[in-house]
DSSP file (Angstrom, degrees, kcal/mol; ACC not computed):
  #  RESIDUE AA STRUCTURE BP1 BP2  ACC     N-H-->O    O-->H-N    N-H-->O    O-->H-N    TCO  KAPPA ALPHA  PHI   PSI    X-CA   Y-CA   Z-CA
    1    1 A M              0   0    0      0, 0.0    16,-4.3     0, 0.0     2,-0.4   0.000 360.0 360.0 360.0 142.7  -29.5  -24.2   -1.0
    2    2 A R  E     -A   16   0A   0     14,-0.2     2,-0.5    35,-0.2    14,-0.2  -0.932 360.0-162.3-116.6 140.8  -28.1  -27.6   -0.4
    3    3 A L  E     -A   15   0A   0     12,-2.9    12,-3.2    -2,-0.4     2,-0.3  -0.990  13.2-177.5-122.8 121.3  -27.1  -29.1    2.9
    4    4 A R  E     +A   14   0A   0     37,-0.7     2,-0.3    -2,-0.5    10,-0.2  -0.907  20.1 116.7-119.0 146.9  -24.8  -32.1    2.9
    5    5 A G  E     -A   13   0A   0      8,-2.1     8,-2.8    -2,-0.3     2,-0.3  -0.964  48.7 -96.5-177.0-165.1  -23.5  -34.1    5.8
    6    6 A A  E     -A   12   0A   0     -2,-0.3     6,-0.2     6,-0.3     2,-0.1  -0.984  27.0-123.0-138.7 148.2  -23.4  -37.4    7.6
    7    7 A T    >   -     0   0    0      4,-2.9     3,-2.0    -2,-0.3     6,-0.0  -0.322  39.9 -98.3 -79.4 170.4  -25.2  -38.8   10.5
    8    8 A E  T 3  S+     0   0    0      1,-0.3    -1,-0.1     2,-0.1    -2,-0.0   0.799 127.2  58.3 -59.7 -28.1  -23.4  -40.1   13.6
    9    9 A A  T 3  S-     0   0    0      2,-0.1    -1,-0.3     1,-0.0     3,-0.1   0.521 123.0-108.0 -80.0  -4.9  -23.8  -43.6   12.1
   10   10 A G  S <  S+     0   0    0     -3,-2.0     2,-0.3     1,-0.3    -2,-0.1   0.447  70.4 143.8  93.6   0.8  -21.9  -42.4    9.0
   11   11 A D        -     0   0    0      1,-0.1    -4,-2.9    -5,-0.0    -1,-0.3  -0.599  46.2-132.4 -75.3 130.1  -24.8  -42.3    6.6
   12   12 A E  E     -A    6   0A   0     -2,-0.3     2,-0.3    -6,-0.2    -6,-0.3  -0.531  27.3-176.7 -81.9 149.9  -24.5  -39.5    4.2
   13   13 A F  E     -A    5   0A   0     -8,-2.8    -8,-2.1    -2,-0.2     2,-0.4  -0.967  15.2-161.2-141.8 159.9  -27.5  -37.2    3.5
   14   14 A E  E     -A    4   0A   0     -2,-0.3     2,-0.4   -10,-0.2   -10,-0.2  -0.980   7.9-168.8-143.4 129.5  -28.3  -34.3    1.3
   15   15 A L  E     -A    3   0A   0    -12,-3.2   -12,-2.9    -2,-0.4     2,-0.6  -0.940  13.9-145.4-118.6 139.4  -31.1  -31.8    1.9
   16   16 A T  E     -A    2   0A   0     -2,-0.4     2,-0.4   -14,-0.2   -14,-0.2  -0.926  23.2-163.6-103.1 124.5  -32.4  -29.2   -0.6
   17   17 A C        -     0   0    0    -16,-4.3     2,-0.3    -2,-0.6    66,-0.1  -0.836  10.1-164.3-111.3 145.4  -33.6  -26.1    1.2
   18   18 A V        -     0   0    0     -2,-0.4     2,-0.3   -16,-0.0    -2,-0.0  -0.905  43.8 -85.6-119.1 154.1  -35.7  -23.2   -0.1
   19   19 A V        -     0   0    0     -2,-0.3    64,-0.2     1,-0.2    63,-0.1  -0.424  41.9-173.0 -62.6 121.7  -36.0  -19.8    1.6
   20   20 A H  S    S+     0   0    0     62,-1.4    -1,-0.2    -2,-0.3    62,-0.2   0.840  76.9  35.8 -86.6 -37.1  -38.7  -20.3    4.3
   21   21 A D    >>  -     0   0    0     60,-0.4     4,-1.8     1,-0.1     3,-0.9  -0.786  65.5-178.0-120.8  87.0  -39.0  -16.7    5.4
   22   22 A P  H 3> S+     0   0    0      0, 0.0     4,-2.0     0, 0.0    -1,-0.1   0.783  81.5  61.1 -59.0 -28.0  -38.6  -14.4    2.3
   23   23 A R  H 3> S+     0   0    0      2,-0.2     4,-0.8     1,-0.2    -2,-0.0   0.913 105.5  47.4 -64.6 -39.3  -39.0  -11.3    4.4
   24   24 A S  H X4 S+     0   0    0     -3,-0.9     3,-0.9     1,-0.2     4,-0.4   0.924 111.4  50.2 -65.6 -45.5  -35.9  -12.3    6.4
   25   25 A A  H >< S+     0   0    0     -4,-1.8     3,-1.4     1,-0.2    -1,-0.2   0.844 103.4  60.0 -64.1 -34.1  -33.9  -13.1    3.3
   26   26 A R  H 3< S+     0   0    0     -4,-2.0    -1,-0.2     1,-0.3    -2,-0.2   0.761  94.6  64.6 -66.5 -23.0  -34.8   -9.7    1.7
   27   27 A R  T << S+     0   0    0     -3,-0.9    -1,-0.3    -4,-0.8     2,-0.2   0.705  90.4  84.9 -72.1 -17.2  -33.1   -7.9    4.6
   28   28 A L  S <  S-     0   0    0     -3,-1.4     2,-0.0    -4,-0.4    38,-0.0  -0.569  81.3-121.2 -86.8 147.1  -29.8   -9.4    3.6
   29   29 A T     >  -     0   0    0     -2,-0.2     4,-2.5     1,-0.1     5,-0.2  -0.300  35.6-101.0 -71.2 169.0  -27.5   -7.9    1.0
   30   30 A E  H  > S+     0   0    0      1,-0.2     4,-2.1     2,-0.2     5,-0.1   0.905 125.7  49.4 -59.0 -42.9  -26.6  -10.0   -2.0
   31   31 A A  H  > S+     0   0    0      1,-0.2     4,-2.3     2,-0.2    -1,-0.2   0.901 110.9  49.6 -64.6 -42.1  -23.2  -10.8   -0.4
   32   32 A E  H  > S+     0   0    0      2,-0.2     4,-2.8     1,-0.2    -2,-0.2   0.889 109.2  52.0 -65.2 -39.1  -24.8  -11.7    2.9
   33   33 A R  H  X S+     0   0    0     -4,-2.5     4,-2.5     2,-0.2    -2,-0.2   0.921 109.8  49.8 -61.5 -43.4  -27.3  -14.0    1.0
   34   34 A S  H  X S+     0   0    0     -4,-2.1     4,-2.1     2,-0.2    -2,-0.2   0.928 111.9  47.3 -61.7 -46.0  -24.4  -15.7   -0.7
   35   35 A V  H  X S+     0   0    0     -4,-2.3     4,-2.5     1,-0.2     5,-0.2   0.924 111.3  51.5 -59.9 -46.6  -22.6  -16.2    2.5
   36   36 A A  H  X S+     0   0    0     -4,-2.8     4,-2.3     1,-0.2    -2,-0.2   0.901 108.6  51.1 -59.0 -42.0  -25.7  -17.6    4.2
   37   37 A E  H  X S+     0   0    0     -4,-2.5     4,-1.1     1,-0.2    -1,-0.2   0.915 110.9  48.3 -64.0 -42.5  -26.3  -20.1    1.4
   38   38 A L  H  <>S+     0   0    0     -4,-2.1     5,-2.2     2,-0.2    -2,-0.2   0.881 110.8  50.6 -64.9 -37.8  -22.7  -21.3    1.7
   39   39 A L  H ><5S+     0   0    0     -4,-2.5     3,-1.6     1,-0.2    -1,-0.2   0.899 107.5  54.0 -64.9 -39.6  -23.0  -21.7    5.4
   40   40 A C  H 3<5S+     0   0    0     -4,-2.3    -1,-0.2     1,-0.3    -2,-0.2   0.768 102.6  58.1 -66.3 -23.8  -26.2  -23.6    4.9
   41   41 A E  T 3<5S-     0   0    0     -4,-1.1   -37,-0.7   -38,-0.2    -1,-0.3   0.506 124.7-105.8 -81.7  -4.7  -24.3  -26.0    2.6
   42   42 A G  T < 5 +     0   0    0     -3,-1.6    -3,-0.2     1,-0.3    -2,-0.1   0.613  65.7 155.6  91.8  12.9  -22.0  -26.7    5.5
   43   43 A K      < -     0   0    0     -5,-2.2    -1,-0.3     1,-0.1     2,-0.1  -0.432  40.0-123.1 -71.4 146.8  -19.0  -24.6    4.4
   44   44 A T     >  -     0   0    0     -2,-0.1     4,-2.5     1,-0.1     5,-0.2  -0.350  27.7-105.7 -77.9 168.2  -16.5  -23.3    7.0
   45   45 A L  H  > S+     0   0    0      1,-0.2     4,-2.6     2,-0.2     5,-0.2   0.910 123.6  51.3 -60.9 -40.8  -15.7  -19.7    7.3
   46   46 A A  H  > S+     0   0    0      1,-0.2     4,-2.4     2,-0.2    -1,-0.2   0.910 110.7  48.0 -62.4 -41.7  -12.3  -20.3    5.6
   47   47 A Q  H  > S+     0   0    0      2,-0.2     4,-2.8     1,-0.2    -1,-0.2   0.904 111.8  49.5 -64.9 -41.7  -14.0  -22.1    2.7
   48   48 A V  H  X S+     0   0    0     -4,-2.5     4,-2.3     2,-0.2    -2,-0.2   0.922 111.4  49.5 -63.5 -44.3  -16.6  -19.3    2.3
   49   49 A A  H  X>S+     0   0    0     -4,-2.6     5,-2.1     2,-0.2     4,-1.3   0.932 113.0  47.1 -59.6 -47.0  -13.8  -16.7    2.3
   50   50 A H  H  <5S+     0   0    0     -4,-2.4     3,-0.4     1,-0.2    -2,-0.2   0.939 113.3  47.6 -60.9 -48.4  -11.8  -18.7   -0.3
   51   51 A L  H  <5S+     0   0    0     -4,-2.8    -1,-0.2     1,-0.2    -2,-0.2   0.840 117.5  42.1 -64.5 -33.4  -14.9  -19.2   -2.6
   52   52 A R  H  <5S-     0   0    0     -4,-2.3    -1,-0.2    -5,-0.2    -2,-0.2   0.577 108.0-123.4 -91.8  -8.8  -15.9  -15.6   -2.4
   53   53 A G  T  <5S+     0   0    0     -4,-1.3     2,-0.3    -3,-0.4    -3,-0.2   0.855  72.1 113.2  74.0  33.0  -12.3  -14.2   -2.8
   54   54 A V  S   <S-     0   0    0     -5,-2.1    -1,-0.3    -6,-0.2    -2,-0.1  -0.789  72.3 -86.2-127.9 173.9  -12.4  -12.2    0.5
   55   55 A S     >  -     0   0    0     -2,-0.3     4,-1.7     1,-0.1     3,-0.4  -0.429  33.8-117.9 -79.0 155.3  -10.6  -12.4    3.8
   56   56 A P  H  > S+     0   0    0      0, 0.0     4,-2.5     0, 0.0     5,-0.2   0.846 116.4  59.2 -60.4 -31.9  -11.9  -14.6    6.6
   57   57 A N  H  > S+     0   0    0      2,-0.2     4,-2.2     1,-0.2     5,-0.1   0.871 102.6  52.3 -64.5 -36.2  -12.4  -11.4    8.7
   58   58 A T  H  > S+     0   0    0     -3,-0.4     4,-2.4     2,-0.2    -1,-0.2   0.919 110.2  48.1 -63.3 -42.9  -14.7  -10.1    6.0
   59   59 A V  H  X S+     0   0    0     -4,-1.7     4,-2.7     2,-0.2    -2,-0.2   0.908 109.0  53.7 -64.0 -42.2  -16.8  -13.3    6.2
   60   60 A K  H  X S+     0   0    0     -4,-2.5     4,-2.3     1,-0.2    -1,-0.2   0.921 110.0  47.8 -58.7 -44.1  -16.8  -13.1   10.0
   61   61 A T  H  X S+     0   0    0     -4,-2.2     4,-2.2     1,-0.2    -1,-0.2   0.932 112.2  48.8 -62.8 -45.3  -18.2   -9.6    9.8
   62   62 A Q  H  X S+     0   0    0     -4,-2.4     4,-2.6     1,-0.2    -2,-0.2   0.877 109.7  52.2 -63.9 -37.1  -20.8  -10.6    7.3
   63   63 A V  H  X S+     0   0    0     -4,-2.7     4,-2.8     2,-0.2     5,-0.2   0.909 108.7  50.9 -65.7 -41.5  -21.9  -13.6    9.4
   64   64 A R  H  X S+     0   0    0     -4,-2.3     4,-2.3    -5,-0.2    -2,-0.2   0.924 111.7  47.7 -60.8 -42.2  -22.3  -11.3   12.4
   65   65 A Q  H  X S+     0   0    0     -4,-2.2     4,-3.1     2,-0.2     5,-0.2   0.914 111.9  49.7 -63.2 -43.8  -24.5   -9.0   10.3
   66   66 A I  H  X S+     0   0    0     -4,-2.6     4,-2.4     1,-0.2    -2,-0.2   0.955 112.3  47.3 -59.6 -50.2  -26.5  -12.0    9.0
   67   67 A F  H  X>S+     0   0    0     -4,-2.8     5,-2.3     1,-0.2     4,-0.7   0.900 114.7  47.4 -59.7 -41.7  -27.1  -13.3   12.5
   68   68 A R  H ><5S+     0   0    0     -4,-2.3     3,-0.7    -5,-0.2    -2,-0.2   0.948 113.7  46.2 -65.9 -48.9  -28.1   -9.8   13.7
   69   69 A K  H 3<5S+     0   0    0     -4,-3.1    -1,-0.2     1,-0.2    -2,-0.2   0.835 120.0  39.1 -64.5 -34.1  -30.5   -9.1   10.8
   70   70 A L  H 3<5S-     0   0    0     -4,-2.4    -1,-0.2    -5,-0.2    -2,-0.2   0.433 107.0-125.2 -96.6  -1.1  -32.2  -12.6   11.1
   71   71 A N  T <<5 +     0   0    0     -3,-0.7     2,-0.3    -4,-0.7    -3,-0.2   0.924  64.2 133.1  55.8  49.5  -32.1  -12.5   14.9
   72   72 A V      < -     0   0    0     -5,-2.3    -1,-0.2    -6,-0.2    -2,-0.1  -0.864  46.3-159.5-124.8 161.7  -30.3  -15.9   15.2
   73   73 A E  S    S+     0   0    0     -2,-0.3     2,-0.3     1,-0.1     3,-0.1   0.353  70.1  31.3-123.8   4.0  -27.3  -16.9   17.3
   74   74 A S  S  > S-     0   0    0      1,-0.1     4,-1.8    -7,-0.1    -1,-0.1  -0.971  77.2-109.0-154.6 166.2  -25.9  -20.0   15.6
   75   75 A R  H  > S+     0   0    0     -2,-0.3     4,-2.5     2,-0.2     5,-0.2   0.864 119.0  55.6 -67.9 -35.2  -25.5  -21.6   12.2
   76   76 A V  H  > S+     0   0    0      1,-0.2     4,-2.4     2,-0.2    -1,-0.2   0.936 108.2  47.7 -61.4 -44.9  -28.1  -24.2   13.2
   77   77 A A  H  > S+     0   0    0      2,-0.2     4,-2.0     1,-0.2    -1,-0.2   0.860 109.8  54.7 -63.8 -35.6  -30.6  -21.4   13.9
   78   78 A L  H  X S+     0   0    0     -4,-1.8     4,-2.4     2,-0.2     5,-0.2   0.949 109.1  46.2 -62.1 -49.2  -29.7  -19.8   10.6
   79   79 A V  H  X S+     0   0    0     -4,-2.5     4,-2.2     1,-0.2    -2,-0.2   0.921 113.0  49.9 -60.9 -44.0  -30.5  -23.0    8.7
   80   80 A R  H  < S+     0   0    0     -4,-2.4    -1,-0.2     1,-0.2    -2,-0.2   0.851 112.5  48.5 -63.1 -32.0  -33.7  -23.4   10.6
   81   81 A R  H  < S+     0   0    0     -4,-2.0   -60,-0.4    -5,-0.2    -2,-0.2   0.867 119.4  36.3 -75.5 -37.3  -34.7  -19.8    9.8
   82   82 A L  H  < S+     0   0    0     -4,-2.4   -62,-1.4   -62,-0.2    -2,-0.2   0.660 115.3  55.4 -93.6 -15.9  -33.9  -20.0    6.1
   83   83 A C     <        0   0    0     -4,-2.2   -64,-0.1    -5,-0.2   -66,-0.1  -0.933 360.0 360.0-121.1 141.7  -35.1  -23.6    5.4
   84   84 A P              0   0    0      0, 0.0    -4,-0.1     0, 0.0    -1,-0.1   0.487 360.0 360.0 -70.3 360.0  -38.5  -25.1    6.1
């Protein structure tokens, strides 16, 4: 997984993430893993929906399931859980 962004100072950064807790990732379906990877890349729900060819409501449901299965409450916590 890749995470791209910029600091408050405007400096761009890119991180490469590997699954840190493989037991957690195994609990996810293939679709949920794909959504989680896209979220870790910094994609919005709308972008994830477009890339996966599904509705934004489907993505919202998948994100809720991901959060529940991994026992996280935010995207930041998701990245911390899946990336070392």
